[in-house]
Every structure is written in C-alpha cells, then in structure tokens.
C-alpha positions as CSV (number, residue, x, y, z in Angstrom):
1,M,119.0,37.0,97.7
2,N,118.0,34.9,94.7
3,Y,117.7,37.4,91.8
4,W,115.5,35.2,89.6
5,L,113.1,34.3,92.3
6,F,112.8,38.0,93.1
7,Q,112.1,38.8,89.5
8,I,109.4,36.0,89.3
9,L,107.7,37.3,92.4
10,L,107.8,40.9,91.2
11,I,106.4,40.0,87.8
12,S,103.7,37.9,89.4
13,I,102.7,40.8,91.6
14,V,102.3,43.1,88.5
15,V,100.5,40.5,86.4
16,S,98.1,39.5,89.3
17,G,97.5,43.2,90.0
18,L,96.6,43.8,86.4
19,L,94.3,40.8,86.4
20,V,92.6,42.1,89.6
21,M,91.7,45.3,87.6
22,T,90.8,43.6,84.3
23,S,88.9,40.6,85.6
24,R,85.1,40.7,85.1
25,S,84.3,38.3,88.0
26,P,84.6,39.7,91.5
27,I,85.5,36.3,92.8
28,N,88.4,36.0,90.3
29,S,89.5,39.5,91.3
30,V,89.7,38.5,94.9
31,I,91.7,35.4,94.1
32,Y,94.2,37.4,92.0
33,L,94.4,39.8,95.0
34,V,95.3,36.9,97.2
35,L,98.1,36.1,94.8
36,V,99.4,39.7,95.0
37,Y,99.5,39.4,98.8
38,L,101.2,36.1,98.7
39,A,103.9,37.2,96.3
40,G,104.4,40.4,98.3
41,G,104.9,38.4,101.4
42,G,107.3,36.2,99.5
43,L,109.3,39.2,98.5
44,F,109.6,40.3,102.2
45,L,110.6,36.7,103.2
46,L,113.1,36.6,100.4
47,M,114.7,39.8,101.7
48,D,115.0,38.3,105.2
49,H,112.2,40.4,106.7
50,T,110.3,37.5,108.1
51,F,108.0,39.5,110.4
52,L,106.8,41.8,107.6
53,G,106.4,38.9,105.2
54,L,104.4,36.7,107.6
55,T,102.4,39.7,108.8
56,L,101.4,40.5,105.3
57,I,100.4,37.0,104.5
58,I,98.5,36.4,107.8
59,V,96.7,39.8,107.9
60,Y,95.9,40.3,104.2
61,V,95.4,36.8,103.0
62,G,94.1,35.4,106.3
63,A,91.7,38.2,107.2
64,I,91.1,40.9,104.6
65,A,91.0,38.7,101.4
66,I,88.8,36.2,103.2
67,L,86.5,39.0,104.3
68,F,86.3,40.2,100.6
69,L,85.4,36.7,99.5
70,F,82.8,36.5,102.3
71,T,81.3,39.9,101.2
72,V,81.2,38.9,97.5
73,F,79.4,35.6,98.4
74,M,77.0,37.4,100.7
75,I,76.1,40.1,98.2
76,N,75.6,37.3,95.5
77,L,77.1,39.3,92.6
78,R,76.6,37.8,89.2
79,S,79.6,37.8,86.9
80,S,79.0,39.5,83.6
81,T,78.7,37.6,80.4
82,G,81.5,39.5,78.7
83,S,84.7,37.8,77.7
84,N,87.9,38.0,79.7
85,S,90.1,38.7,76.7
86,L,92.3,41.8,76.6
87,N,91.4,44.6,74.3
88,I,93.7,47.3,72.9
89,S,93.1,49.8,75.7
90,Q,94.0,47.3,78.3
91,L,97.1,46.3,76.4
92,L,98.2,49.9,76.2
93,L,98.0,50.0,80.0
94,I,100.0,46.9,80.5
95,L,102.9,47.6,78.2
96,P,104.2,50.8,79.8
97,A,104.0,49.1,83.3
98,L,106.0,46.2,82.1
99,G,108.5,48.5,80.4
100,L,109.0,50.5,83.5
101,I,109.6,47.4,85.6
102,F,112.2,46.0,83.2
103,Y,113.9,49.5,83.0
104,L,114.1,49.8,86.8
105,G,115.2,46.2,87.0
106,G,118.0,46.8,84.6
107,E,119.4,49.6,86.7
108,Q,122.3,48.3,88.9
109,T,123.9,51.6,89.9
110,D,124.6,52.1,93.6
111,S,123.6,55.8,93.5
112,A,120.2,55.2,92.0
113,G,118.8,53.1,94.8
114,L,116.1,51.7,92.5
115,I,114.3,48.3,92.7
116,F,117.2,45.9,92.5
117,A,120.0,48.0,94.0
118,P,121.9,45.9,96.6
119,N,121.1,48.3,99.5
120,W,117.3,48.5,98.8
121,S,116.4,46.0,101.6
122,N,118.2,48.2,104.1
123,L,115.6,50.9,103.5
124,L,112.9,48.8,105.1
125,A,112.0,48.7,108.7
126,R,114.6,47.4,111.1
127,P,113.8,44.8,113.8
128,Q,114.2,47.4,116.5
129,E,111.6,49.6,114.8
130,M,109.2,46.6,114.6
131,Q,109.7,45.9,118.3
132,M,109.1,49.6,119.1
133,L,105.9,49.6,117.0
134,G,104.6,46.5,118.7
135,D,105.3,48.0,122.1
136,L,103.6,51.2,121.1
137,I,100.5,49.5,119.8
138,F,100.1,46.9,122.6
139,N,101.3,48.9,125.6
140,S,100.5,52.6,124.8
141,Y,97.4,52.3,122.7
142,P,95.5,49.1,123.7
143,I,92.2,50.9,123.6
144,A,92.7,51.9,120.0
145,L,93.6,48.4,119.1
146,L,90.5,47.1,120.8
147,L,88.4,49.7,119.0
148,V,89.8,48.7,115.6
149,A,89.0,45.0,116.4
150,Y,85.5,46.0,117.5
151,L,85.0,48.1,114.3
152,L,85.9,45.1,112.2
153,L,83.4,42.9,114.1
154,V,80.7,45.5,113.6
155,I,81.4,45.7,109.9
156,M,81.1,41.9,109.6
157,V,77.9,41.8,111.5
158,A,76.5,44.7,109.4
159,I,77.3,42.8,106.2
160,I,75.4,39.7,107.5
161,K,72.5,41.9,108.6
162,I,72.3,43.6,105.2
163,H,72.3,40.3,103.5
164,L,69.5,38.8,105.7
165,D,67.2,41.9,105.2
C-alpha cells in the first residue's frame, strides 16, 4: 500500500469533511461531500477492497450525492452573503482534528492497531462475507430490497411534487 497516497486521501477526507460543515452554500457542501465519498472509495481501492470502494463510489456519489444536488436545486436555496473565511471558532475545531490524525498516523506499533498499523486492512470485511451479504440481500430478503427501492422512488416523486406545488 502506498503510504503517501493513503495520507493524501485521508487528509483530503478530513479537509473536505470540514469544508462540508463550514461552507455557506449548500451546493458547495454537496460538492465537498462528493469529494469525501470519492476519497473514501479511493482508500478502499488502495487497500485492495475493490468491491467496497466501487460500491461506495457508485452508491454514494452516483445516487445519494446526485439526489442531494437535485434536492438543493429543486428547493432553490439561496446562498448567504457571508464570507467563506475561517474564523477563530472554526479554527479551534480544525486544529484538534488535524492533531489527532497526525498523532494516530505516527503510531506504528503492532499492538495498537490504529490507523496506519499494517494489519488494519485485515479488520475490514472479507470477500466471503461480502458474498454472504449479497446472497442474503438478494436471495433471502428480495422483498425488503424492493421496498427500499420503492421508498427511494417515492421520496424522489415527493420532492418533485413539493416543488411543483
């Protein structure tokens, strides 16, 4: 695993996540949220968990984030006229988060099992578990899967109906 690429993706997740919370425009927040999802998918791909990485990218970026953007455009929110500059209280929130990441990133002990420990990727789901989960969802609970898909369709139609009224 490329250590520096892992660090860059991790830092981009934290920075984009902070920008999601501090951005005044909802459209910019959704774009930063898409960056968080893409970097998270990149982390899974970097750790050779291709199914999880591609699922995260396809489901979150391809469906949920686009639905958020669609909702923001349908509601027609206006962005505030305030500036996007960081103030002292936001900086006080960012510094401890960055310090914690660099502290956990510096730990290389085998017993700690923290962020960058060599065995951390082994704690994620195994391919056998993913196959069992897929079999369970598609074979044992197809009705629940269809109900969730129908619920998402109803939510999308309700958003359009609310906007048109």
